[in-house]
C-alpha positions as a Markdown table, in Angstrom:
| # | Residue | x | y | z |
|---|---|---|---|---|
| 1 | Met | 78.3 | 106.4 | 88.3 |
| 2 | Glu | 77.7 | 103.5 | 86.1 |
| 3 | Gly | 76.1 | 103.8 | 82.7 |
| 4 | Glu | 76.0 | 102.7 | 79.1 |
| 5 | Val | 77.4 | 104.7 | 76.2 |
| 6 | His | 76.4 | 103.9 | 72.7 |
| 7 | Leu | 79.2 | 104.1 | 70.2 |
| 8 | Pro | 78.3 | 105.0 | 66.6 |
| 9 | Ser | 79.5 | 102.9 | 63.7 |
| 10 | Lys | 82.2 | 104.1 | 61.4 |
| 11 | Ala | 82.4 | 103.5 | 57.7 |
| 12 | Gly | 82.3 | 99.8 | 56.8 |
| 13 | Gly | 80.3 | 98.9 | 59.9 |
| 14 | Ile | 83.3 | 99.2 | 62.3 |
| 15 | His | 82.4 | 100.4 | 65.8 |
| 16 | Ala | 84.0 | 103.5 | 67.1 |
| 17 | Arg | 86.2 | 103.2 | 70.2 |
| 18 | Val | 85.5 | 104.8 | 73.5 |
| 19 | Ser | 88.7 | 106.9 | 73.2 |
| 20 | Asp | 87.3 | 108.3 | 69.9 |
| 21 | Leu | 84.2 | 109.4 | 71.7 |
| 22 | Leu | 86.1 | 111.0 | 74.5 |
| 23 | Asn | 88.5 | 112.8 | 72.2 |
| 24 | Gln | 85.8 | 114.5 | 70.2 |
| 25 | Asp | 85.2 | 118.3 | 70.6 |
| 26 | Ala | 81.9 | 117.8 | 72.4 |
| 27 | Gln | 81.9 | 118.8 | 76.1 |
| 28 | Phe | 79.3 | 116.2 | 77.2 |
| 29 | Val | 78.8 | 112.4 | 76.9 |
| 30 | Ala | 75.3 | 111.0 | 76.9 |
| 31 | Leu | 74.9 | 108.0 | 79.2 |
| 32 | Thr | 71.9 | 105.7 | 79.4 |
| 33 | Asn | 70.7 | 103.3 | 82.1 |
| 34 | Val | 72.7 | 105.1 | 84.7 |
| 35 | Phe | 73.1 | 104.2 | 88.4 |
| 36 | Ala | 74.5 | 106.8 | 90.6 |
| 37 | Ser | 75.9 | 106.2 | 94.1 |
| 38 | Pro | 76.6 | 108.8 | 96.8 |
| 39 | Ala | 80.2 | 110.1 | 96.8 |
| 40 | Ile | 80.5 | 109.0 | 100.4 |
| 41 | Lys | 79.4 | 105.3 | 100.7 |
| 42 | Ala | 77.1 | 104.5 | 103.5 |
| 43 | Pro | 75.8 | 101.0 | 104.1 |
| 44 | Asp | 72.2 | 102.0 | 103.6 |
| 45 | Ala | 72.7 | 104.6 | 100.8 |
| 46 | Pro | 70.5 | 103.7 | 97.8 |
| 47 | Arg | 71.7 | 103.9 | 94.3 |
| 48 | Val | 69.6 | 106.2 | 92.1 |
| 49 | His | 68.6 | 105.2 | 88.6 |
| 50 | Tyr | 68.4 | 107.6 | 85.6 |
| 51 | Asp | 67.3 | 106.7 | 82.1 |
| 52 | Val | 69.6 | 109.3 | 80.5 |
| 53 | Ile | 72.1 | 111.9 | 81.8 |
| 54 | Leu | 74.6 | 114.2 | 80.1 |
| 55 | Leu | 77.9 | 114.0 | 81.8 |
| 56 | Arg | 80.5 | 116.7 | 81.3 |
| 57 | Lys | 83.7 | 115.1 | 80.1 |
| 58 | Asp | 86.0 | 116.9 | 82.5 |
| 59 | His | 84.2 | 115.0 | 85.4 |
| 60 | Ile | 85.2 | 111.6 | 84.0 |
| 61 | Glu | 88.1 | 110.1 | 85.9 |
| 62 | Tyr | 88.3 | 106.7 | 84.4 |
| 63 | Val | 86.3 | 104.4 | 82.0 |
| 64 | Leu | 86.0 | 100.6 | 82.3 |
| 65 | Pro | 84.5 | 98.7 | 79.3 |
| 66 | Leu | 82.0 | 96.1 | 80.4 |
| 67 | Glu | 82.1 | 94.2 | 77.1 |
């Protein structure tokens, strides 16, 4: 899955880090503009687009920042 996560601003206008978001007590992370690919890649398998999903944090294996 690929998607965007929106980080809140901390005091003083400083943006929170992704690690701050993942270390919170909440069990889910909201992702927007998500593209999901099948677990088993097939040459003709389409990616599916979702506007918003809630992803349970224990399903996250790694995170790559795009910016």
